[in-house]
VEXDREN-2710 file (C-alpha; in Angstrom, 1 decimal):
% VEXDREN-2710
k/r/px/py/pz
1/GLU/-22.3/38.6/-79.8
2/TRP/-24.8/40.9/-81.5
3/GLU/-24.4/44.6/-80.8
4/GLU/-27.7/46.6/-80.5
5/ARG/-26.4/49.4/-82.7
6/LYS/-25.2/47.2/-85.3
7/LYS/-27.3/47.2/-88.5
8/MET/-27.9/44.4/-90.6
9/LYS/-29.3/44.1/-94.2
10/VAL/-32.5/42.1/-95.1
11/GLU/-33.5/41.8/-98.5
12/LEU/-37.4/41.0/-98.9
13/THR/-39.6/40.6/-101.9
14/LYS/-42.5/42.9/-102.0
15/LYS/-44.7/39.9/-100.9
16/GLN/-42.3/39.0/-98.1
17/TYR/-42.5/42.6/-96.9
18/GLU/-46.3/42.8/-97.0
19/LYS/-46.2/39.6/-94.9
20/LEU/-43.7/41.3/-92.5
21/ILE/-46.0/44.3/-92.1
22/ARG/-48.9/42.2/-91.3
23/LEU/-46.9/40.2/-88.7
24/ILE/-45.8/43.4/-87.2
25/TYR/-49.4/44.7/-87.2
26/LEU/-50.8/41.5/-85.5
27/GLY/-47.9/41.4/-83.0
28/ASN/-48.1/44.9/-82.0
29/ARG/-51.9/44.6/-81.6
30/VAL/-51.4/41.7/-79.3
31/ILE/-48.8/43.4/-77.3
32/ASN/-50.3/47.1/-77.0
33/SER/-53.8/47.2/-78.2
34/PHE/-55.2/46.7/-74.6
35/ARG/-52.7/49.4/-73.2
36/LEU/-53.4/53.2/-72.5
37/PRO/-51.3/55.4/-74.8
38/ASP/-49.0/56.2/-71.9
39/GLU/-48.4/52.6/-71.3
40/GLN/-47.5/51.3/-74.7
41/ILE/-44.1/49.3/-74.9
42/GLU/-42.2/51.7/-77.0
43/GLU/-39.8/49.5/-78.6
44/TYR/-42.5/47.6/-80.3
45/GLU/-44.1/51.0/-81.5
46/GLU/-40.9/52.1/-82.6
47/LEU/-40.0/49.0/-84.6
48/GLU/-43.5/49.2/-86.1
49/GLN/-43.1/52.6/-87.2
50/TYR/-39.5/51.8/-88.6
51/LEU/-41.0/48.9/-90.7
52/LEU/-44.0/50.8/-91.9
53/SER/-41.8/53.5/-93.2
54/PHE/-40.8/51.4/-96.2
55/ALA/-44.3/50.8/-97.4
56/LYS/-44.5/53.5/-99.9
57/GLU/-41.1/52.7/-101.3
58/ALA/-42.2/49.0/-101.5
59/GLY/-45.2/49.7/-103.5
60/LEU/-47.7/49.2/-100.6
61/GLY/-48.6/52.8/-100.1
62/LYS/-52.3/51.7/-100.4
63/TYR/-51.9/49.9/-97.1
64/ILE/-49.8/52.4/-94.9
65/VAL/-50.1/56.2/-94.8
66/PHE/-48.1/58.9/-93.0
67/ASP/-49.8/61.3/-91.0
68/GLU/-48.1/64.7/-91.1
69/GLU/-49.7/66.1/-88.0
70/SER/-48.8/63.1/-85.7
71/LYS/-45.7/62.2/-87.7
72/GLU/-46.7/58.6/-87.5
73/PHE/-47.5/56.0/-89.9
74/PHE/-50.9/54.2/-89.9
75/PRO/-52.6/51.4/-91.4
76/THR/-55.2/52.3/-93.9
77/ARG/-58.9/51.3/-93.7
78/GLU/-58.2/48.8/-96.5
79/PHE/-55.5/47.3/-94.5
80/GLU/-57.3/47.2/-91.3
81/GLU/-60.4/45.6/-93.0
82/ASP/-58.5/42.9/-94.7
83/PRO/-60.5/39.6/-94.3
84/GLU/-57.5/37.4/-93.8
85/LEU/-56.0/39.9/-90.8
86/ASN/-59.4/39.8/-89.3
87/GLN/-59.8/36.1/-89.6
88/TYR/-56.5/35.8/-87.6
89/LEU/-57.6/38.1/-84.9
90/GLU/-61.0/36.4/-84.6
91/GLU/-59.5/32.9/-84.3
92/TYR/-56.8/34.3/-81.8
93/ASP/-59.6/36.0/-79.6
94/ALA/-61.9/33.0/-79.6
95/GLN/-59.0/30.7/-78.6
96/ILE/-57.9/33.1/-75.9
97/PHE/-61.3/33.5/-74.7
98/TRP/-62.1/29.8/-74.3
99/ASP/-58.6/28.9/-72.8
100/GLU/-58.9/31.8/-70.3
101/LEU/-62.5/30.9/-69.2
102/ILE/-61.6/27.1/-68.8
103/HIS/-58.6/27.7/-66.9
104/ARG/-59.9/30.3/-64.6
105/LEU/-63.0/28.2/-63.8
106/ALA/-60.8/25.2/-63.3
107/TRP/-58.6/27.1/-60.9
108/ARG/-61.6/28.4/-59.1
109/ASP/-62.8/24.9/-58.6
110/LEU/-59.6/23.7/-57.5
111/VAL/-59.4/26.2/-54.8
112/ARG/-62.9/25.6/-53.8
113/VAL/-62.3/21.7/-53.6
114/TYR/-58.9/21.8/-52.0
115/GLY/-58.2/25.2/-50.6
116/THR/-55.3/27.6/-51.1
117/ALA/-53.1/26.0/-48.0
118/GLU/-53.5/22.4/-49.5
119/ILE/-52.7/23.6/-53.2
120/GLN/-49.7/25.4/-51.8
121/LYS/-48.4/21.9/-50.4
122/MET/-49.0/20.1/-53.7
123/THR/-46.1/19.4/-56.0
124/PRO/-46.4/21.3/-59.4
125/ARG/-47.2/17.8/-61.0
126/GLU/-49.8/17.0/-58.4
127/ARG/-51.3/20.5/-58.7
128/PHE/-51.5/20.2/-62.7
129/GLU/-52.9/16.7/-62.6
130/LYS/-55.8/17.8/-60.3
131/LYS/-56.5/21.1/-62.2
132/LEU/-56.5/19.1/-65.4
133/LYS/-59.5/17.2/-64.5
134/PHE/-61.5/20.5/-64.2
135/VAL/-60.0/21.7/-67.2
136/GLU/-61.1/18.5/-69.2
137/LYS/-64.6/18.8/-67.5
138/TYR/-65.1/22.6/-68.6
139/SER/-63.4/21.9/-72.1
140/LYS/-66.0/19.1/-72.7
141/GLU/-68.9/21.1/-71.5
142/PHE/-68.2/24.1/-73.5
143/GLU/-67.3/22.0/-76.7
144/LYS/-70.6/20.4/-76.4
145/HIS/-72.9/23.4/-75.4
146/GLY/-70.8/26.7/-75.6
147/ILE/-71.9/29.1/-73.0
148/GLU/-75.6/28.0/-73.0
149/TYR/-75.5/26.6/-69.6
150/LEU/-73.0/29.2/-68.1
151/ARG/-74.7/31.0/-65.1
152/LEU/-73.5/33.9/-63.1
END
């Protein structure tokens, strides 16, 4: 069994390391970007800091800098404005937006039609199938018209 304190050696090319810091940046952004500073999940922050600490040694100092005042590594503007990274973030945000909107509206409608008590009596499969009808309805609507006919 793997021991937490046991170290392992991983060898990466410069290109692989660059991809790794992109992954850690994107991953930590998904995990911590919406959290307040005192609510950050530290183990991911610490791992990101550890991995970013090798950037200069790997010849990627133009992407990651060390701030003496805070004693932390930060991505440079060039890194954060990378079109590829921003495309991934935009695609992720758009997908999450549509999925959440569709599933929340479908759940709302399911509750309106059947009521909470009736839904609690349903099997998971039955609940899924009934909700799926609403999901399909909203998926088709938003695919065809976007938010054009969405009213509050």
